[in-house]
C-alpha positions, -999 to +999 in steps of 0.1 A: -318+087+072-294+057+076-282+047+110-244+048+116-242+010+112-262+011+080-239+038+066-208+018+074-222-012+055-234+009+026-200+026+019-184+004-007-157+009-033-176+018-065-160+015-100-191+016-122-212+047-124-243+060-140-238+085-168-251+113-146-232+144-133-227+151-096-240+186-089-213+209-076-235+220-047-236+184-035-198+182-038-195+215-019-217+201+010-196+169+011-163+189+012-177+211+039-183+180+060-148+168+052-133+198+068-148+185+101-123+155+099-097+155+126-062+166+117-029+166+137-028+197+159-060+209+141-037+219+113-063+213+086-038+209+058-060+194+032-069+212+000-093+199-027-093+200-065-126+190-081-129+179-117-162+173-135-147+174-170-144+139-185-118+151-210-096+164-181-103+132-161-091+112-191-060+134-194-052+129-157-057+091-161-033+090-192-007+111-173-008+088-143-006+057-164+024+070-184+042+081-152+036+048-134+048+028-164+079+050-168+087+047-131+084+009-133+106+008-164+132+029-146+132+006-116+118+033-092+087+012-083+075-024-087+041-029-101+019-059-099+020-075-134-018-073-136-015-035-131+011-033-159-012-049-183-041-026-173-019+005-175-008-004-210-044-008-222-053+025-240-090+019-231-084+016-194-092+047-174-077+046-139-108+067-128-132+042-142-149+069-163-164+084-132-182+117-137-164+135-108-129+133-094-117+149-062-080+153-054-071+157-017-037+174-015-016+195+008+018+209+015+047+186+011+061+202+044+033+187+065+045+155+081+011+142+089-004+149+055-011+113+046-030+106+078-049+139+077-059+133+041-070+098+048-093+111+075-107+137+052-111+110+025-131+089+050-154+118+057-159+123+020-167+086+014-193+085+042-208+119+032-211+106-004-227+073+007-252+091+029-264+109-003-266+078-025-232+084-042-204+060-046-166+066-042-133+049-046-098+059-036-078+054-068-041+056-057-030+049-093-043+084-102-020+103-079+009+104-103+004+138-119+037+156-129+027+176-160+031+212-150+001+222-172-022+197-156-010+205-121-017+242-128-051+234-142-058+216-108-044+246-088-015+225-075+017+244-069+051+226-067+050+226-029+017+206-029+014+168-030-016+147-041-025+121-014-059+109-023-076+108-057-113+099-050-138+092-078-174+101-071-207+094-089-240+076-088-233+039-086-249+015-111-250-010-082-237-012-047-218-045-042-223-066-010-197-061+017-170-088+016-165-108+047-145-091+074-123-107+100-130-101+137-108-075+154-075-090+163-067-079+199-031-081+207-037-075+244-062-058+267-047-043+298-069-035+327-063-017+360-049-040+386-071-044+417-054-045+450 
């Protein structure tokens, strides 16, 4: 079993996966661990939709791409020009053809949903890494508006997707990029009299 420090270094953003399915019992175990993540007032607002069907993952990718490009054309959002070119490419799948996709979602009424979902996502990422799986948070894939697709995912109108995570067996685990040292703004200690 990996040490905590080894696990921190092993967790990387993975965008290239083996053509191998992730068993649902493994996903279930990872999601059970994710429920241990802290949440504001122990509200536990996160809900999960799991997709193993590549055809559905492709449809969700196409839906997100179309909505992002439309929002950019309407002036609702500004996209990096590199993203625009990718999103216009019919062969580009925002989920990198991963064998499994997990959506973390929750009620739009929960003010801390973004933070709570980010914590749950971290637990999923570390749980996956501890099992030799790779993940990547793909924010481009959160733009699902089609009622049929949302119903397929079990998402009602009062639910918002926060974190689309792809999951699979990595072809390779890249080296960790260099990290800056923590930038301490100030350290305050008890004054001694």
